[in-house]
KOLBA-211764 format. One record per residue (C-alpha): residue number from 1; x, y negated, z; residue in one letter. Coordinates in Angstrom, 3 decimals. Layout:
REM KOLBA-211764
{NUM; {X; Y; Z}; "A"},
...
This chain:
REM KOLBA-211764
{1; {27.077; -39.827; -62.898}; "M"},
{2; {29.207; -37.510; -60.926}; "H"},
{3; {30.589; -40.482; -58.893}; "N"},
{4; {27.171; -41.794; -57.937}; "A"},
{5; {25.382; -41.550; -54.570}; "V"},
{6; {21.844; -42.694; -53.842}; "S"},
{7; {20.779; -44.013; -50.404}; "I"},
{8; {17.322; -44.634; -49.375}; "V"},
{9; {16.013; -45.608; -45.944}; "G"},
{10; {13.736; -43.031; -44.142}; "C"},
{11; {12.465; -44.285; -40.733}; "P"},
{12; {10.871; -41.187; -39.561}; "S"},
{13; {9.979; -37.580; -40.231}; "Y"},
{14; {6.557; -38.390; -41.210}; "G"},
{15; {5.254; -36.509; -44.212}; "V"},
{16; {4.841; -39.700; -46.399}; "D"},
{17; {8.031; -41.125; -45.279}; "D"},
{18; {10.098; -38.047; -46.132}; "V"},
{19; {8.301; -37.345; -49.383}; "S"},
{20; {8.764; -40.874; -50.742}; "L"},
{21; {12.456; -41.063; -49.564}; "S"},
{22; {13.369; -37.745; -51.172}; "I"},
{23; {11.816; -38.933; -54.516}; "G"},
{24; {13.272; -42.377; -54.296}; "A"},
{25; {16.669; -40.985; -53.522}; "S"},
{26; {16.762; -38.711; -56.670}; "L"},
{27; {15.401; -41.350; -59.107}; "H"},
{28; {18.643; -43.328; -59.601}; "P"},
{29; {20.728; -40.180; -60.317}; "I"},
{30; {18.249; -38.973; -63.001}; "G"},
{31; {15.379; -37.381; -60.798}; "G"},
{32; {15.001; -33.659; -60.072}; "I"},
{33; {14.534; -33.080; -63.688}; "G"},
{34; {18.380; -33.792; -64.131}; "A"},
{35; {19.189; -30.688; -62.331}; "V"},
{36; {16.037; -28.495; -62.401}; "V"},
{37; {14.378; -27.550; -65.714}; "K"},
{38; {11.087; -25.451; -66.347}; "P"},
{39; {11.717; -21.800; -65.314}; "G"},
{40; {14.925; -22.287; -63.581}; "M"},
{41; {15.490; -20.155; -60.458}; "R"},
{42; {16.647; -22.709; -57.889}; "T"},
{43; {18.256; -21.756; -54.675}; "I"},
{44; {17.478; -24.298; -51.943}; "V"},
{45; {19.810; -23.966; -48.906}; "I"},
{46; {18.645; -25.726; -45.786}; "P"},
{47; {20.642; -26.136; -42.577}; "D"},
{48; {18.392; -24.070; -40.292}; "L"},
{49; {19.894; -25.570; -37.173}; "T"},
{50; {19.407; -29.165; -38.574}; "G"},
{51; {17.259; -29.795; -41.654}; "T"},
{52; {13.675; -30.651; -40.759}; "H"},
{53; {10.963; -28.486; -42.372}; "S"},
{54; {9.334; -31.669; -43.914}; "R"},
{55; {12.624; -32.336; -45.860}; "V"},
{56; {12.573; -28.766; -47.112}; "V"},
{57; {8.926; -28.966; -48.081}; "R"},
{58; {9.586; -32.248; -50.071}; "A"},
{59; {12.536; -30.600; -51.897}; "V"},
{60; {10.640; -27.318; -52.663}; "V"},
{61; {7.598; -29.338; -53.973}; "E"},
{62; {9.860; -31.506; -56.199}; "A"},
{63; {11.408; -28.357; -57.601}; "V"},
{64; {8.016; -26.903; -58.348}; "E"},
{65; {6.891; -30.196; -59.820}; "G"},
{66; {9.832; -29.966; -62.278}; "A"},
{67; {8.705; -26.558; -63.325}; "G"},
{68; {11.462; -24.701; -61.356}; "G"},
{69; {10.976; -21.622; -59.143}; "A"},
{70; {12.484; -22.465; -55.666}; "P"},
{71; {13.968; -19.866; -53.501}; "V"},
{72; {14.941; -20.819; -49.971}; "I"},
{73; {18.127; -19.014; -48.980}; "G"},
{74; {20.420; -18.969; -45.985}; "Y"},
{75; {23.212; -16.963; -44.456}; "S"},
{76; {22.739; -17.158; -40.554}; "P"},
{77; {25.605; -16.169; -38.278}; "D"},
{78; {23.225; -13.586; -36.659}; "G"},
{79; {22.064; -11.575; -39.734}; "G"},
{80; {18.530; -11.027; -41.190}; "A"},
{81; {16.966; -10.908; -37.651}; "G"},
{82; {18.296; -14.169; -36.839}; "T"},
{83; {17.177; -15.601; -40.047}; "L"},
{84; {13.635; -14.564; -39.477}; "R"},
{85; {13.692; -16.095; -36.120}; "R"},
{86; {15.121; -19.366; -37.383}; "L"},
{87; {12.682; -19.632; -40.136}; "L"},
{88; {9.771; -19.218; -37.880}; "A"},
{89; {11.214; -21.677; -35.172}; "K"},
{90; {12.124; -24.382; -37.581}; "T"},
{91; {8.682; -24.325; -39.318}; "G"},
{92; {10.269; -23.400; -42.531}; "I"},
{93; {8.449; -20.068; -42.766}; "Q"},
{94; {5.280; -22.044; -42.719}; "D"},
{95; {6.672; -24.056; -45.830}; "V"},
{96; {7.559; -20.566; -47.654}; "I"},
{97; {4.060; -19.327; -46.859}; "D"},
{98; {2.125; -22.432; -47.933}; "E"},
{99; {4.142; -23.198; -51.027}; "C"},
{100; {4.249; -19.604; -52.063}; "G"},
{101; {8.054; -19.604; -52.686}; "C"},
{102; {10.556; -16.805; -52.172}; "E"},
{103; {13.120; -16.567; -49.273}; "S"},
{104; {16.397; -14.402; -49.297}; "V"},
{105; {19.054; -13.751; -46.952}; "C"},
{106; {22.316; -14.709; -48.708}; "L"},
{107; {23.971; -11.804; -46.817}; "D"},
{108; {22.025; -9.166; -48.697}; "D"},
{109; {24.119; -8.965; -51.876}; "D"},
{110; {27.660; -10.552; -52.339}; "T"},
{111; {30.433; -10.577; -54.885}; "E"},
{112; {34.152; -11.281; -54.593}; "M"},
{113; {35.029; -13.739; -57.257}; "I"},
{114; {38.346; -15.222; -58.506}; "P"},
{115; {39.085; -18.688; -57.190}; "A"},
{116; {41.506; -20.039; -59.852}; "P"},
{117; {43.615; -22.851; -58.369}; "G"},
{118; {42.588; -22.212; -54.764}; "A"},
{119; {45.124; -23.363; -51.997}; "L"},
{120; {43.881; -20.663; -49.472}; "T"},
{121; {42.484; -17.393; -50.800}; "F"},
{122; {42.834; -16.254; -54.572}; "R"},
{123; {39.417; -14.515; -54.198}; "R"},
{124; {36.316; -15.586; -52.359}; "L"},
{125; {33.229; -13.633; -51.279}; "M"},
{126; {30.131; -15.533; -52.353}; "V"},
{127; {26.463; -14.669; -52.245}; "A"},
{128; {25.275; -13.181; -55.470}; "R"},
{129; {22.086; -15.244; -55.302}; "E"},
{130; {24.205; -18.369; -55.390}; "V"},
{131; {26.255; -17.042; -58.371}; "L"},
{132; {23.160; -15.884; -60.320}; "D"},
{133; {20.885; -18.871; -59.689}; "A"},
{134; {20.254; -21.479; -62.403}; "D"},
{135; {20.582; -24.318; -59.942}; "A"},
{136; {21.670; -24.606; -56.312}; "V"},
{137; {20.421; -27.445; -54.065}; "I"},
{138; {22.130; -27.819; -50.636}; "C"},
{139; {20.454; -29.630; -47.832}; "L"},
{140; {23.069; -30.549; -45.386}; "P"},
{141; {22.490; -32.716; -42.158}; "T"},
{142; {24.640; -35.510; -40.942}; "L"},
{143; {26.255; -34.510; -37.724}; "K"},
{144; {29.638; -33.941; -35.843}; "S"},
{145; {31.708; -31.102; -35.141}; "T"},
{146; {34.599; -30.559; -32.682}; "C"},
{147; {36.864; -29.181; -35.455}; "L"},
{148; {36.356; -31.824; -38.126}; "N"},
{149; {34.682; -34.664; -36.380}; "G"},
{150; {32.118; -34.894; -39.114}; "Y"},
{151; {30.103; -32.235; -40.889}; "S"},
{152; {28.453; -32.915; -44.235}; "G"},
{153; {27.977; -31.488; -47.727}; "A"},
{154; {31.451; -29.780; -48.274}; "V"},
{155; {31.371; -28.248; -44.779}; "S"},
{156; {27.968; -26.868; -45.612}; "F"},
{157; {29.249; -24.735; -48.280}; "L"},
{158; {30.459; -22.219; -45.767}; "C"},
{159; {26.840; -20.885; -46.034}; "H"},
{160; {27.712; -19.780; -49.589}; "Y"},
{161; {29.677; -17.027; -48.003}; "M"},
{162; {28.069; -13.905; -46.178}; "P"},
{163; {28.438; -13.981; -42.279}; "R"},
{164; {31.256; -11.211; -42.119}; "A"},
{165; {33.281; -13.102; -44.710}; "A"},
{166; {32.653; -16.302; -43.090}; "R"},
{167; {33.712; -15.180; -39.606}; "I"},
{168; {36.857; -13.557; -41.135}; "A"},
{169; {37.872; -16.641; -42.974}; "Y"},
{170; {37.305; -18.805; -39.915}; "R"},
{171; {39.470; -16.524; -37.813}; "R"},
{172; {42.400; -17.194; -40.135}; "H"},
{173; {42.032; -20.990; -40.558}; "V"},
{174; {39.802; -22.551; -37.789}; "C"},
{175; {42.770; -23.547; -35.629}; "S"},
{176; {44.116; -25.733; -38.586}; "D"},
{177; {41.523; -28.398; -39.626}; "P"},
{178; {43.482; -29.133; -42.762}; "A"},
{179; {43.676; -25.551; -43.799}; "L"},
{180; {40.011; -24.950; -42.975}; "Y"},
{181; {39.155; -28.029; -45.102}; "A"},
{182; {41.014; -26.615; -47.966}; "D"},
{183; {39.130; -23.349; -47.658}; "L"},
{184; {35.786; -25.231; -47.910}; "L"},
{185; {37.022; -27.273; -50.953}; "L"},
{186; {38.214; -24.095; -52.553}; "D"},
{187; {34.663; -22.820; -52.263}; "V"},
{188; {33.366; -26.259; -53.568}; "H"},
{189; {35.721; -26.229; -56.504}; "A"},
{190; {34.933; -22.713; -57.444}; "T"},
{191; {31.054; -22.748; -57.142}; "V"},
{192; {29.967; -26.472; -56.731}; "P"},
{193; {26.283; -27.106; -55.910}; "P"},
{194; {24.043; -28.701; -58.541}; "S"},
{195; {22.679; -31.176; -56.209}; "L"},
{196; {23.211; -32.074; -52.492}; "S"},
{197; {20.588; -33.994; -50.410}; "I"},
{198; {21.728; -35.024; -47.073}; "M"},
{199; {19.299; -35.661; -44.101}; "E"},
{200; {20.534; -38.606; -41.976}; "G"},
{201; {17.119; -39.436; -40.274}; "I"},
{202; {18.398; -38.601; -36.911}; "A"},
{203; {21.985; -37.525; -37.847}; "G"},
{204; {25.068; -37.908; -35.938}; "I"},
{205; {23.750; -40.497; -33.420}; "R"},
{206; {20.512; -38.423; -32.364}; "G"},
{207; {17.174; -40.007; -32.158}; "P"},
{208; {18.528; -43.649; -32.754}; "D"},
{209; {20.416; -42.360; -35.822}; "G"},
{210; {20.943; -44.169; -39.109}; "P"},
{211; {17.595; -43.269; -40.661}; "G"},
{212; {18.493; -42.445; -44.301}; "F"},
{213; {18.345; -39.800; -47.091}; "I"},
{214; {21.301; -39.547; -49.460}; "M"},
{215; {21.544; -37.554; -52.746}; "A"},
{216; {24.412; -36.966; -55.066}; "S"},
{217; {25.622; -34.164; -57.558}; "T"},
{218; {29.025; -34.598; -56.034}; "S"},
{219; {29.455; -33.123; -52.492}; "S"},
{220; {32.743; -35.126; -51.921}; "T"},
{221; {31.326; -38.562; -53.104}; "V"},
{222; {28.273; -37.856; -50.777}; "L"},
{223; {30.575; -37.048; -47.809}; "D"},
{224; {32.781; -40.135; -48.271}; "Y"},
{225; {29.685; -42.432; -48.379}; "T"},
{226; {28.013; -40.863; -45.379}; "A"},
{227; {31.174; -40.925; -43.155}; "A"},
{228; {31.647; -44.657; -44.119}; "A"},
{229; {28.092; -45.435; -43.447}; "A"},
{230; {28.313; -44.246; -39.765}; "V"},
{231; {31.509; -46.042; -39.017}; "G"},
{232; {34.100; -43.267; -39.589}; "L"},
{233; {37.371; -43.708; -41.525}; "D"},
{234; {36.445; -41.246; -44.271}; "P"},
{235; {40.012; -40.284; -45.081}; "L"},
{236; {40.442; -39.249; -41.500}; "S"},
{237; {37.890; -36.384; -41.899}; "V"},
{238; {39.829; -33.377; -43.043}; "P"},
{239; {37.517; -32.345; -45.890}; "T"},
{240; {37.266; -35.797; -47.276}; "I"},
{241; {41.019; -36.568; -46.777}; "G"},
{242; {41.985; -33.189; -48.346}; "R"},
{243; {39.626; -33.812; -51.283}; "A"},
{244; {41.208; -37.035; -52.178}; "Y"},
{245; {44.673; -35.635; -51.803}; "G"},
{246; {43.646; -32.787; -54.252}; "R"},
{247; {42.229; -35.246; -56.680}; "G"},
{248; {38.785; -33.834; -56.015}; "E"},
{249; {37.156; -36.800; -54.239}; "G"},
{250; {37.295; -40.555; -53.776}; "P"},
{251; {39.760; -42.543; -51.914}; "G"},
{252; {37.731; -45.662; -51.417}; "S"},
{253; {34.126; -47.001; -51.746}; "L"},
{254; {35.168; -48.842; -54.887}; "S"},
{255; {35.313; -45.624; -56.701}; "E"},
{256; {31.552; -44.896; -55.992}; "I"},
{257; {28.405; -46.168; -57.582}; "R"},
{258; {26.003; -46.653; -54.715}; "V"},
{259; {22.349; -46.755; -55.748}; "F"},
{260; {19.141; -47.441; -53.760}; "G"},
{261; {17.788; -49.437; -50.924}; "T"},
{262; {19.563; -48.584; -47.675}; "P"},
{263; {17.944; -48.798; -44.264}; "P"},
{264; {18.254; -52.089; -42.314}; "P"},
{265; {21.672; -52.630; -40.804}; "G"},
{266; {23.156; -50.085; -43.192}; "F"},
{267; {26.551; -51.389; -44.626}; "S"},
{268; {29.185; -48.703; -45.518}; "P"},
{269; {32.549; -49.845; -44.670}; "G"},
{270; {31.526; -52.630; -42.483}; "D"},
{271; {31.991; -52.697; -38.520}; "G"},
{272; {34.142; -50.704; -36.349}; "V"},
{273; {35.867; -47.791; -38.243}; "V"},
{274; {36.810; -44.614; -36.023}; "H"},
{275; {39.078; -41.983; -36.822}; "P"},
{276; {37.201; -38.602; -37.104}; "A"},
{277; {39.820; -36.029; -36.565}; "G"},
{278; {43.646; -35.211; -36.227}; "R"},
{279; {45.715; -33.695; -38.913}; "E"},
{280; {48.518; -32.689; -36.557}; "K"},
{281; {48.019; -30.706; -33.437}; "G"},
{282; {47.410; -32.603; -29.999}; "P"},
{283; {50.269; -33.164; -27.522}; "S"},
{284; {50.542; -31.036; -24.217}; "L"},
{285; {48.959; -33.735; -22.278}; "A"},
{286; {45.969; -33.928; -24.673}; "V"},
{287; {45.655; -30.293; -24.632}; "R"},
{288; {45.563; -30.252; -20.860}; "L"},
{289; {43.108; -33.080; -20.653}; "A"},
{290; {41.028; -31.317; -23.228}; "D"},
{291; {40.885; -28.162; -21.288}; "R"},
{292; {40.143; -29.656; -17.777}; "T"},
{293; {37.979; -32.666; -18.810}; "L"},
{294; {36.214; -32.094; -22.089}; "A"},
{295; {32.591; -30.904; -22.471}; "A"},
{296; {32.384; -27.295; -23.533}; "R"},
{297; {29.818; -24.422; -23.798}; "P"},
{298; {28.878; -22.823; -20.494}; "L"},
{299; {26.741; -19.744; -19.753}; "I"},
{300; {23.496; -20.090; -17.826}; "D"},
{301; {23.419; -17.119; -15.731}; "A"},
{302; {19.756; -17.289; -15.068}; "E"},
{303; {18.848; -17.150; -18.838}; "R"},
{304; {21.595; -14.899; -20.099}; "C"},
{305; {20.472; -11.437; -21.120}; "T"},
{306; {23.912; -9.967; -21.886}; "G"},
{307; {22.907; -9.339; -25.632}; "C"},
{308; {26.468; -10.162; -26.948}; "G"},
{309; {25.405; -12.277; -29.791}; "V"},
{310; {27.538; -15.135; -28.812}; "C"},
{311; {30.580; -12.736; -28.681}; "A"},
{312; {29.705; -11.287; -32.137}; "D"},
{313; {29.423; -14.841; -33.732}; "L"},
{314; {32.446; -16.607; -32.219}; "C"},
{315; {34.894; -17.367; -34.895}; "P"},
{316; {37.812; -17.244; -32.855}; "T"},
{317; {37.030; -14.495; -30.571}; "G"},
{318; {37.100; -16.788; -27.639}; "A"},
{319; {33.982; -15.061; -25.995}; "I"},
{320; {34.485; -11.636; -24.334}; "R"},
{321; {31.771; -9.337; -23.068}; "M"},
{322; {32.310; -7.516; -19.769}; "K"},
{323; {30.179; -4.592; -18.622}; "A"},
{324; {27.430; -5.734; -16.186}; "S"},
{325; {28.809; -9.373; -16.243}; "A"},
{326; {28.256; -12.593; -18.067}; "L"},
{327; {30.062; -13.398; -21.294}; "P"},
{328; {33.505; -14.967; -20.587}; "R"},
{329; {34.465; -17.919; -22.498}; "I"},
{330; {38.292; -18.307; -22.891}; "R"},
{331; {38.858; -22.088; -22.735}; "V"},
{332; {42.213; -21.946; -24.523}; "A"},
{333; {40.744; -20.312; -27.681}; "E"},
{334; {37.349; -22.209; -27.839}; "C"},
{335; {37.094; -24.800; -30.574}; "I"},
{336; {33.694; -26.006; -29.490}; "R"},
{337; {31.973; -25.349; -32.587}; "C"},
{338; {28.853; -24.574; -30.622}; "L"},
{339; {27.711; -21.817; -32.880}; "R"},
{340; {27.167; -19.818; -29.661}; "C"},
{341; {24.669; -22.370; -28.354}; "Q"},
{342; {22.898; -22.576; -31.811}; "E"},
{343; {22.266; -18.904; -32.136}; "R"},
{344; {21.771; -17.689; -28.656}; "C"},
{345; {18.254; -16.035; -28.611}; "P"},
{346; {17.752; -16.715; -24.979}; "A"},
{347; {18.842; -20.472; -25.098}; "D"},
{348; {21.409; -19.403; -22.371}; "A"},
{349; {24.324; -21.560; -23.731}; "V"},
{350; {24.536; -25.104; -22.467}; "V"},
{351; {27.132; -27.888; -23.075}; "V"},
{352; {28.391; -29.122; -19.780}; "G"},
{353; {31.564; -30.492; -18.054}; "L"},
{354; {34.168; -28.655; -16.160}; "P"},
{355; {34.254; -29.154; -12.394}; "L"},
{356; {37.366; -31.599; -12.462}; "L"},
{357; {35.509; -33.639; -15.072}; "A"},
{358; {32.342; -33.866; -12.866}; "R"},
{359; {34.502; -35.038; -9.802}; "L"},
{360; {35.653; -38.109; -11.857}; "F"},
{361; {32.145; -39.113; -12.965}; "R"},
């Protein structure tokens, strides 16, 4: 049932709520046993800046229950040191220790593989752990980005690629949302995950989020349904619109088999529908307003240690380090992906408004 998606309400991060919701979301699409067989080495890739440790634990335990060998893998923007810090900070290291499963940095061993039919690059650099695994389970979170307006299952596949390759690819395509979408879809078409389980407990709306868990063996089907569920026009999301244009994803909810018991008030396709992004570049007036009024990352001088991590990770090179000075963010080059904020070891990057915007408040 590659066109199927399961939706189950999950009101909180309580242990029982999460465990029951994960199990219930997998049941209509064949259960974890449809993907994981006894003895299969299964890479579980969480979003270490979003996926709750209890969701990771529930998936790891489900894999173990099916007789598989779960391995938690991730490719952080800051390398192995950042991975250790994130695992500890998120509580996922406790899951690893208590469940006795293995963890790997997906940057450690990579391979350049052919990408037949790709629209961006003829060859893609992918983690060998992903290529050698018997099954791959991705755990994206429902959230928004400044580049695509929505981040979900297809966008999450950037973590298949090692840090250096990911940054290099982004530098080539991040100024063009459609081209970036094609890159992610090329990865998806070349090395699709076995299963994607999306956490939307808090999600795009924060603490008062939609409150659901979604699961599907198709990342494009999952993304279309999730975007519709939070009131977006799915086809305005670059990854979803391009997937439909390429014949790799649905163009309407009528093409999707939706299973499960959604949370109260959940009704995909109903209510106000908002466009999620622009295919074409913004006008001069929009660019000026964006530069002078829009929220953007700012450096907290009291916390900044000048370590340079933010500059190393910036996909567009918008952050420059100056000797004996704070990092300088070039507004015209910043795409507000907020990776600098997510990865700063000193929590010195904050999101704030420019002076002109504050004057109008």
